[in-house]
N, C-alpha and C positions, 0 to 999 in steps of 0.2 A: 504494499500499500502506500501511496506517499501525500504527504501534505504538502501544503503550499507554504513555504519561506518560513522563519525560525518561527511563528508562530505555530503551524504545524507541525513543527520537528517538537519542540517545545510538547504541545498535545502528548504525542505519539508516546516521544521518551517516556513524559508523568506517567500514559498509562502502560508501558510497558514495564514501568516501574512501580506502577499500583499490583497488574498480574502476579508478578515475581514475589510481592509481599504476601500475598493473596494464599497461592502457592506452595510457597515454601521451598525445599531444596529443591535441586532439578538433577537432571545427571541419574547416575545409576543409583543416591543414594534412594533416591523419587520410587525406585523402582519397589522399593519395599517398604514404602508410604502407606500403602495398602493392602488388601488384599487384590482389589479388584485391576489395580495397577501392575501386581505383580503375576496377574494370569494371563494382562495382556504380554508382559516381557515372556511369556514362556510358552507362549502361544507362537512368538516371534522365534522362539527356536527350535520349537519343533517343528516347522517351517524349513529354517533354514535348515535344518541338521536330518529333516528328511531329502532334500534336494543334495547335501553335499556327501549326507551316505550312498544315492544312487550314482553319486558320479564316478566314486571313488572306489565302491564294491566291487564294480566288473572285473577290472584288471587282475585282481587276484585271482578269480572265478576261470578266468581263461586260462591261467594255467594251471589247473588244477586239472591230472587225470582224467580224474570220474568225470572231467567236464568234457572235457575231450573225446573220451571214449563215443557219449552220445551225439557231440556234431560234427563227425567227419570232416568232408573237405570246408565245411568252416572253420574249424579249428585243428587243423592237420599237426600231428605229434614231428613232421618230418618239419623242420624248418626253412629248410630252402623250397615247400611248396606252394605254390600259390596263395598268395598271400590276401588277395582281392573280396573273397568272400569275407574272410575271418573281419576288415571291416568294417562289411557292414555289421557284424552282429553289434560293434559298437554302436557307430555310429547311427544306426534307423534309430535312438533313441532320443537322439541330438534333432533328426528331421520329424519325430513326432513331437518335441519339446517346443521348435519353430515352428509348429499349423499352432500348437495349444498355444505360446503365446498369441500369438495372431486372432485367436479365438479369445484369449481371456479379456481384451478389453469389454467386445459387446456385451459379454457373459458377463461379468461384474455387472454392466450398468444395465442391462436389463433385466436381471431377474434378484440385484442385489449382489453385494462383495459376499454375505453372509450364504445364499445361496450358491455362489461361484464355486467359492472354499467347499461347499459340501459336493461339489457336482464332479469339484477338479480330485479330489479324496477315492470319489466312486471310483474316476476314472481308471486313479495311480493303481488300487485296489484291484482293477478287473484285469488291467495289466503284468500286476504281482502273481496274482492267480495264476493266468494264462502260463508265465511263467513255469510256476512251478510244477506244469504238468508236459517238463519237457525231456521228464524221463522215457517217457512213450514218444512224445511228439518230436522228438530231436528238435533240430537243427530251427523250422521252419515257425516251432510255437517258442521258440525265444526270439526269434525276429517278429512274431509279431506280440508278443509278449513286450519287448521292448518297447516295439512303437507305441501299443496302446498307454505303457505304463508312462511314456516322455512326453504323451498329448499333460496325462498329467501333472509332472513333472513342471513342465512350461505355463499352465496355467497357474499350479502351486507358487512359484516361484515369482508371480506379477499378482495374484490378487491378494497371498496375504500378506509381503507387505505393505498397503494400499491400504485394506482394513483395517493393521497396524496402526500406521500414518495416524490414519481417521479417525480409531476410535479412543488412540492416549492420548493423556492429556498433555499438552504443549512442552512441560519442562524435564518428559522422559523420552519424546519425540527422536534426540538428537543420538541417546541413550540405544534404544530402539534398533535405530540403522545401521550403530557397530554390534551389537549383539545380533542380530543379524548375522551380520560378516560374519564375525567370533562363529556361529554356529554353523553356518558352513563348512569355512573348515572344520571347526569340534567334528563333521559328521565324516568327513575326509578321512581325518583321525584315525574317529572309531570303526570304519568301515575298511581300514586299512590291516587292523591287528586283530577284528572279527577275525577274514579274511586267512590269517599269518594263524589264529588259533586255529580255528575248522578244516584249514589242510591237514591237520592229526589223526580225522573222522577215521577211524579203522586202518591207515596208512597214509602215505605218502607218495606209493608209486602206483603204476597203473595197475588193477587187478587186486591188490590191500586194501586202496581209500574208497568211502564206502560216498555212496552217492549225497549224501548228507552232507559230506562238507562242502558239495557248494550249492546244495540247497536250505542249508540253517540262513549263509547271511545274505538268500535271492531273499527267502520271506519273513525273515527276523524285519523287513520292514515294514508288514501289514502292519505292527505293535505302534510302532508311532504314528502310522498314519489310522486308525482306529481311534487311537487317541484325540487326534487331532479332530477326527466326525462325529466323536460325542461330546468331547468339548465344548465345540462348535454350535452343536445343537441349540446350548446353553446360554452361548455370547450374544447378547442384543446386534441391533440393526448397526451399520452405520451412519451415524445422525447426519453428516455428509449425503448418503446418499436418499436421506428420508426427505431431508428436505430439501435436495434435486429434485423430488416428486410428487413434493406439494404434499407433505406428511411433515410437516413441521408442528406440530401437539407433543406427535411421540418424539419426532425430535428432542425437541426443547427436556421432556420426561428422562428418557433413555440419557442424553448430557446430565444430567443434574444428578440421576443414578452412579454414571461412569464417577460423575467429581466428587460423589460423596454429600451434595450442597441441596438447599430447596431448588424447586424450579425456580422461583424469583431471584436470586441469589444473582446479586451483581457479575461475577466471575461468568456463571452460567449465559445470562445474558447477553455479556461481551463475546462470549466464546458464541455462541449460536448469531449474533448480526456479521459475525465475522465469516462463518459457515456460508448465513445466508447471500452476504456480498458476493462470495466466491461464487457461487452458485447462479446466481444472476447474472457475473461477470460471465460465466462461459455459455450462458445462454443466448445473451446477447451478443458475445461475439458470433457463436452458430449463427445465427440471425443477419448480422453483418455479414461475413465471408459466405455463407452456404445459406440463403435467405431459402432453399426450394426442401431444408431439412431441417427445420426450424420446430416442428413437429416432432416430439417426443413421442413417435408410433416405435417400434419393434425392428422394425425394417431401417427406417431411417437412421438410429440406434447401428444399426451392422454396416450402414454403409457410410457412415460421418467417419471412421476411422481410416477409411479406403483411398473415402475423399479428401482431408484435411491433409493426409499422407502427401497423397500426388501434390497440393498444393505448395509444400515443402518446396518440391525442384524447380519450379515455376518463378523463382525469383533468383538472381545471380544472387542477393545477401544471405536468402537463405540457403541458398543450394550450399554457398561457404562451410554453414552447421554442420547441412545436413552430411557435407563430405569430410568431417574435424569429426562427427560422430559416429560415420560408416566405418572409414579407414581407422581411427583407431579402435575399433575393435575389430576390424580388420587381422592392425596388430598385436592386437591384444591372445588372438586365437594363437597365430602364428609365432609369436613366441616360441611355440612347444607345447605351452604346458599342460593342457590337455593330452597331447601325445603321451608325455610323461607321467600324468594321472589314473591314462584306462591303461597303459600299455607299461606301466614302471617293472613287472615281472619282465614279462618281455626283452625290456630294453637292459635289468639288470644281467639278466644270463647270456644275451648278447656281448655286455663287457664280463663276463667271464666269473659269473655267480653261478657255478655250472648245477645248483641242485635248486628245485623249486622252492624248498624252505630259505633257503638266505639268500633268496630274491625275495621272497614274500617279505624277511624281516628288513631287510635294506629299505621296502618298500612304507613301509610303517615307519622308518624313519624322515621318511617325504612326510607325513601325514603331520609326526609330530612340529618339525623346521617350521611348515607351512601355517600351522596355528599358529603358534608362539611369535612368525616375524611377520604377522599380519595385526598382532595389535598395537607395535609403533605407530604405522600406518594409522588409527584408528585415536592416537593420543596427540599425533604432532602433524597431520598432514595439512592441517588450517595456518599453520606459522611459519612452515618451509613452502608451502606452496605445492603444484602439481608438476612443474613444468620438471624440475631439478629433481623431484620423487623420481616422476616417470622414465626422464633420461637418463640420471645413474642407472637407475634398477635396468633399463633395457642392453646399458653400455654391460653394464654387469651381467647379466644373464646371457646377451653374445658375448661377451670373450669364456663362457665360460661353455658354450655349446661348438666356438672353436677350439678350445681344451680336449674334448672330448672327442673331436675329429681329428682331433693328431695325436691321442693318446689310439685310441682304436686303427685307425690308419696304419698306425705302427706295430700293433701290438694281435689286431684282429685273428693272426694265426699263430700264437701264442702265448694266451692267457696262461693254458697250464705251468707254463714256466717262467711267468712274470706276473705273478697275482700280484705283487705289489702297483702293477700301471690300472690291474682291472678294481684295484680301492682307489686309488686317483682320479679314476673317471665317475666312481661311482660318488665318491665327493664331490667332484666337480657338480653333476647330477643334483644333489644338496644345496648346494649352495645356489645352483641355478634358483633351484625353490624357493630358496632363504630371497634372493633377487627378486623375484614376483608376487611373496607374499607382502614385503612391505611398501610396495609402487604398482605394478598396475592388477595387482588382483582387487584393491578395493580404489586405487583413484582412476584409474577408465572409466566408472563406471560414473565417480564424482562429477569428471567433465562433459560427459556425455549427458547427464542428468542438470547440470546449472547454464548451457551455453544457449538456451532458448527466450525464447519472453515468452508470458505467460500466457497469451493466449495458444500458444505451439508447445509445447513441452510439455501436455500427455502425449503428442503426435509424435516427436521428436524422440522423446524417449525408449516410446516402442520402437521406433525406426532402428535404435540401435541397439535395445536388446536384437534387435531380429536378426541384424548384421551378427551380432555374435554368436546368434544361434545357427546359422545357417555357414559361418566358416566355421564353429566346435566340427556340425556335421563335416564339414570336408575333411578338416584333418582327421578325426579318428577315424573315414575311410580311408584317408590314402596312407597314413604312418604306416600301417603292414607290410603297405606296397616298398616304401621304401625303405625302409627296415632290412628288407631282406632283397630288393633289387640294388640300392646306389649301397649299402651298408653310413660311413662314415659322412656320407654326401649328406644324409639325412641331417646330423649336425649340422653340415655349410652352411646347407640351405637355411635353417630355424635361426641362423647367426647371424646372415649374412641379412636377412628379414629380418632379423628383430635389430640390427644396425639402423636397416633402415630405419624401421621405427622409431628410436632416437632422435635422428635427425628430422622426423617428420616432426615428433614433438618440438623439437627444439626450435625449428626453424618457420613451422608454417601454424602451429596451433598456439595461441595467446596464453599466455595467464592468466589466471580468472578468478584467482583467488582474493577475495575480500572487491571484487568490483561489483557494482550497482547492474541492473540492466540497462539502463541509456549507455553506459559505458563499453559493456556488451553489444548494442546496436551500433556504435563510433566502432566499435575496432571490426565487426563483422562487414559494414556498410550498408547499415539497414540504418539509420540515424530516424528517432521518431516512432520505431514502433512501437517500443517501450513504454517509449513518452504517448502513446495512446492508450495505452490498453490501459496507463497509471490514471489518465484522467477519464477513461469509462469509469475504471473502477470507486475514483472518486466521488464522480454523479449518481454512482450507487451508492455506497456511502452516505452521500446525503440524503436521499431518497428513505432508504431506513431506518435512519434513525444513530449509525453507527460516529458518525461525526459527529454529532453531538453528544452521545453519552461517551466519547472518548476525551472531549472538553469537560465535559464536568469529572471524570475521572485524574485530568490533568488538573485539576485545581482551579480549572476557567469556568466560566458561564456557560450555565447548560441550555442561557434562551440562545434559541435560534437567531430573534434576532439579532443581538446584538454580535452574535460570530456572523452570519451576516456581515456586518457594518465590518467586522473584522478581517476580513476575507477582501475589503476593497483596499484596506492597504497595499500598498506596494511591496513584494520580495521579491529576493531574491532565491536561488538556488533549489533544491529538493532533496528530501532522505528518502532516503527507502530503505524499509527495516523486512 
């Protein structure tokens, strides 16, 4: 929101201070303030863990002899055999997730965030159940099950954060973002070590290992999914969704309940009016830009996301933002991070870790270091900035890739006599994951989310997420082929692309730390877009009484006539909150 000049800035600063005084503790401490807030945080964790677990679990399963015995040419025992179909086993989940992401915005808006999560979990569970029948169905069942599971994962990865951000109090929204990212990496960590443990069921070799070794990690996903489903039944609707669909009375009651305050409390009223202002802003933006879609019918809601995304490509200034978002996500995936997460045991085996047990152990360390080194980004990204972190991280990852390539080129045929070289390459993989954890893991998503004007943010972020999943799919598909056909060339390719990613960030992506949306417009050459958005928002604030209320909270008069007189005083500058 923007207020004109010094008077407006003072009003909003006073309102912000008033809100903070009433809310009390902020950040992680506020998560334990009351049970309702804690429950919201718990759901952020469950959604993130489920997403991360599914990302990491399959890499260990692919390396298990009992699983390979059911997959035939899709997961061959012979490392020199054609690996094309093995890529499909992994990558088809990302293809499903890409489709799920595209549909999730429509689902969340049409039937609500709450029911959208329930639908996504149902699809996810259906996919897991299908995979569990692979003992008799073989590779085709795994392919079908992972595609369906992917649709659920993609939807959950989109809808759960939206729901959490809309029902959580403002004082914990930042903590929830951090918690979500940590939960994802924790899910990856847990999946790697569960794979390591279940690999011992019956034995670790073909003929002794039981099918439970790979069925258990697949089926364990059902437990957090069921918890999320059951818990979601008792969670409230999103107040923002209710306001947007004309159910304002219900929205007020839910807001009051979530905050533990009375319906007429000033904090509830303030937050309600802010939600209403944002809803009105979105409706008027649609009416102005896409008048033929202004009616909130189901079909219009479905068409709107595609029409709005198309509009991002139609002006040079917005296309620059599209380029930054999509290319950043392209380079995030082509650092090779998901090649490591999906095929780590195979990679470590190629690096001289001869037994499946040893390669799974090395994979478990990947999960630990990724989790630990995501924490610094959460704590320091707003102090250091995006460009330095992303650039240093990319250079570090690329250097690790090149060193691994040199080690593999020199020792590919003599790992048995050069174990130290094998371990040196493994350490480089761990160091690569460390560089990703503090940089491109969280920071690329921050860039993609914050470069858009208010009126385009939802669609722009969705486009960035779509780029991420599609490149994720391609990397998952081609990695086993590259490892088989070009060996150390795989690391050279990832290394060169990651160096290019560092150059792209440094020379083409602006530093977005602490920039206002107007300053973003100047950088991307679309001056006036943010200002027009803010003027529209200010008009709405006046209409619904939010500006007057903020004046009152700021210690100024709440008389609208006096406020109008104050507005006539010439002011300079603007303030963004």
